[in-house]
N, C-alpha and C positions, 0 to 999 in steps of 0.2 A: 883621787886628786882633788883638795876642798875648792871649792866653788865655781867646780864645772858641774854647768847646768845641764842637763838632761830633760826633758818631758816628758808627763806622763806616754805610755802606751796608746798609738791610734791607728784610726782605719780609715781610709779612704785617702782620696789626695789632699795638700795643703789648699788654703785656701785663694793663695794665691802662687803663683811659678815666677820661679827667679830667674829661672834660662829656658828659651824653647827644646834643650835637652829634656829637661827637666815634665815641663809637661809632654812631650813626647812620651817620657816613660809612665808616668802617670795615667795620659790615656789610655795607650796600648795594655796595663796591666786591667784596668776598666773592659777596656774590650774583650780582652780573653779572660773576662772574670776570671783572674788568679787573684787567690787569698793572700792576703803581706800584712802586718802591721810596721808599724813606721814609730819615728819619735823624733825631733828637734833636739837640737842640743848648741851646744859652743861648738865653735869649727874642731872637728875630730881630726888632728893631721899628726900628733904624737903617741908614741905607747900607750902614757899615761889616761891619754885623750881616749886611747882604744877600750883602754883599760872599766874606764867611765859606762862609757857606750856597751860594753858585754856585760856590766853589771844591769843595766838597765833592761837589756832583753832576754840576759840570762843564758846569751849566747855568743860562741866569738865573733867578732869581727876578721874580716878576712882583709888583705891586700890589693891591691889591683895595679897594676904595671904597665904603662904603654910603652913598648920597646918599638927600638929603630932599627934598620942599618943604616952605613955608613951615609949610602946615596939618599935616605929621610926617604924611601920609595915602596918598602915594607915594612908589615906592622904587624906585632905579637903583642896580643893584651893577654896577661899572665896575672892568674888567680890563685894565691897561696896565702899562708899562714902570718896574722898580722906581726907576729913576734920574729917570724924567720927570717935572717938574714939572708939577702939576694944579692947570688954571684952570676956575674955576668957570663965566663968561662963552663960555669956548670950547669947553668940553663942552654946555652947553643950547645951543649955536646949534647946534652940529652936531647934534643931536637934534630941532631945534626946541621947546625947552618952555621956560619959565621958568625963573628963575635955581633953582638949585641952592645947598642948604650940605649938609655933612658931619652926618648922622648922629651922636647923642650914643651914649653906650655903652648908655645903659638902654635905647634904640631897637635897637641892636645884639643886647643880649642877648634882647629881644622877637622880633625880625625873625628873626635869623641864628642864635642861640643861641652865638654869642662875643662876647670884648669886643674893647677896641680893640687893634689889631694882631696880631689872627687872622682879622678878616675872611675870608672865601674861598666862594668859588664853590659850593663844596662846601654849603655853607649854605642852598642852593637847592633841597635836597633835603628842605628841612622844610617840613612845610604852611601855617607862618607866613608864610614866602618865597614862594609859591603866586602872587602878584602881584608881585613886584619884577621889574623889569625887567632881562634880562639884557644889556650892553653889554659889550664888548673891541673894544681899537684892533684895527685890520686885522690889523698886522704880526706881535702877537702871536698872534690865531688861526691863521695860516697855519706858525707854528712847528711843527716835528713835536712837540717836549716841553716843559709847561713844571711851574715849581716854584709851589706854592703851601702853604700853611699846612692844616694839619689842622681847624683849629677850634682849636687850641691855639697861642701863640706861640713853643711851643719845639718844635712836631710840623711839618713840611715832606714833602712828597709830590712826587716827581717822576711826572706822569704824563701821556701822548699826548692831544691836545686831542681828538682822535677818540674818543676812550676818555670823555675829561672830559662831551662833549657827548650822549655816547650815554646815559653816567650820568645828567645830567641831565637826559635827556628835552628837550633842547632847544638849539638854535645861539642864539650870542650877534645884538646888532644890531650890527654893524660900524661903527668910523667910523675 
């Protein structure tokens, strides 16, 4: 896409944090001495935007979705291919759970500390996300590195899956 801004690849945290969740992410990465690279960009919310981010890193971005039940008291954070269509029926069947729906933005802010377009597995570092079930496509989990948001739709981090799982202190359920 012509005119989509992506910075050069950088290392280390940004000079200023846009949200408390973003600050938690970078402080956690620093404390754990985890190697990562990052870029800043125009908001990366469409498929075309993701292609620009993919080119900047040379690695495919992933799509992260926060799902909830009808009562909005159970949550699943699903990491999948950026260009894979999401079918709630298939997701529920793979996990043996009833119908789920996308969490609305107020729930995303409450649980992950992020807005739409910025959902990230790093949100699982928050105390409010301790009971969220972490789910990932098996082939995404088998990649050496993935690209995901840093809690803001204009910030992206490339990190190894092994380091991501170590930082979160948990392994995803693979489907």
